[in-house]
N, C-alpha and C positions, 0 to 999 in steps of 0.2 A: 370229151368222151364220145365214143362212136356208138352207133346204134347197137352193135353186137354186145356191148358191155353195160348198157343201160339197165338199171333195176326198175322194175315196175311191180305194181300190186293192184289188188282189187279197188283200192281207193282212187285209182287213175281212170277207171271206166267212166264215171259220171262226167268229169271235166273233159275227157276225150269226146264223148258223145255230144256234150253241149257245144263244144267247138265245131264238131262236124255238122251239127244242125244249125250253126250260126246263131245260137241263143245268146242273148245278153243276160247275164246273171246279175241280180240285184246285189248291192254291196253286202247286205246281211246274209245272203246265201253264199256269196263268194268267201266271206269270213269263216264259214263253217267247213269249207272244202279243204281237206288236207292233201288230196291227191293233185296231180298235175296232168295236163293234157299230153297225150302221147302222139298227137297228130303230126308234129314236126318230125318225130322219129319214124313215122310210117311213110312220110312223103319225101324226106331228104336223105341223101347219102351219108352225110356227116353232120351231126348237130352237137354243139357243145352245150352242156347243161351243168348247173352247179351241183356239187356233191349233195347227196341226200342220205338221211338215215331213215330206215324203215323199222318200225317196232311191231312185233307180234306178241300177243299175250292171250292165252286160252280164256282167261277171264272167268274162270269158274272156281269158286271157293265157298266154304260154308258161311252161313250168315255171320256178318260182322268180323270176318277173318281176312279182309282185303290186305292188311299190312303183312300178315304171315304169307300171303300168296304173291307178294311182290316179285320174287325171283323164281317162281315156279311156273313151268311150262311157258317160257317166254324167250324172246330173242330180239336183238337189235343188230342191224347190219348196215354197213356202208357199201361202197362199190367193190371192196375187196374182202373185208372181214365180217364175220358173224359171231357175236357173243351170245352164247346159249346158257340160260339159267344162271347168268352171272358167274359161271365157273368154267366154261369151255369156250375157247376161241378157235374158230376155223378160218383158215386162209382159203377163201373160195377160188382164188386165182390158181394156186398150186395144188389144191386138194378139193375139187368140186364135189366129191363124194362126202366131204366133211368127216373123214375117217381119222384125222389126227388132231389132237388138242395141242395148240401152239401157244397157249396162254403165257407160259414162262418166257417165250422168245420175244413177245411184243407188249411189254408193260405199258408203253406209251399209247398204243392203240386201245388197250383195255381201259385205261384211264379216260380216254376220249369217249369210248362207247358207254362206259358206266356213267359218266357225267351226263351224256345226252339221255340215257335211259332214266336216270334219276329226275331230270328236268321233265321228261314226258310223264313220269309217274305222278309228280306233284301237280301237273296240269290236269290229269284225268281224275284224280281223287275227288274233286268237287263235283264231278259229273256222274257219280255213282247213284243216280236218281232211283234206280230200282233195287238198291241194297235192302230196303225194307218191304219190298213187294213180294207177296206170296204168290207163287205160280199157280196155274190151273190145277184142279184136282186130278185131271187125266191129261197126259201128254197127247196132243192130237195126232202126232205121228205114230205113237204106239197104238192108239185106238184104231187108226186106219190100218195098221199092220194086222192087228188082231182080227179086224173085220174081214180083211182080204185073205189072210192065211190061217185064221183060227188061233186058238190059244187065248190066254187071259193072264192077268197079273198074278204073281204069287202073293203069299200072305204079307211078306215084307213090303212089297210095292203097294199093296192095298193100304197098309198102315201109313205109308208116306203120302198116299193120295187122299187120305181122310180129310174131307172138307172142313171139319171142325178144328183141325190142327192150327196152332198159332206159332208165329215166329218167337224165338226166345227173346227175353228182354235184352236190350243193349248193355245193361249193367251186369248181366249174367257172366260168370267166369268162363 
């Protein structure tokens, strides 16, 4: 794969910066890194690298609704194709604007991407440590906005920010 077609993501910044700095990462740190260094791509004309899948998921859902959100606001891509919300396949090579759904033309690719996505999903489910954590009563970004530009929360947002609110029971329907 040449430098022009290499896919990268935010997860590649840390390993790239660590390699640039000459840092030796402890094995327990290295085990947590999903990205890979892009230094070879920045310094070499042609560099062959193994195929990779990149998964994105907005990761926002109502309490205890992770399963229902599995295929919502997500995508998985390889070097050529991108499967969006498990229902739309884009050929990034022939359609970089992602304007045509070609899912019917590439069932083999869909199977590969769905299998990889399902594997990723099973790996991340145990990592939902914050699923039962109640956020702060006031979003700090909103508070800073109101302080800078004026305004304040409406009644609905005030109810959501009520400090005495509790998360629903996990057994609730």
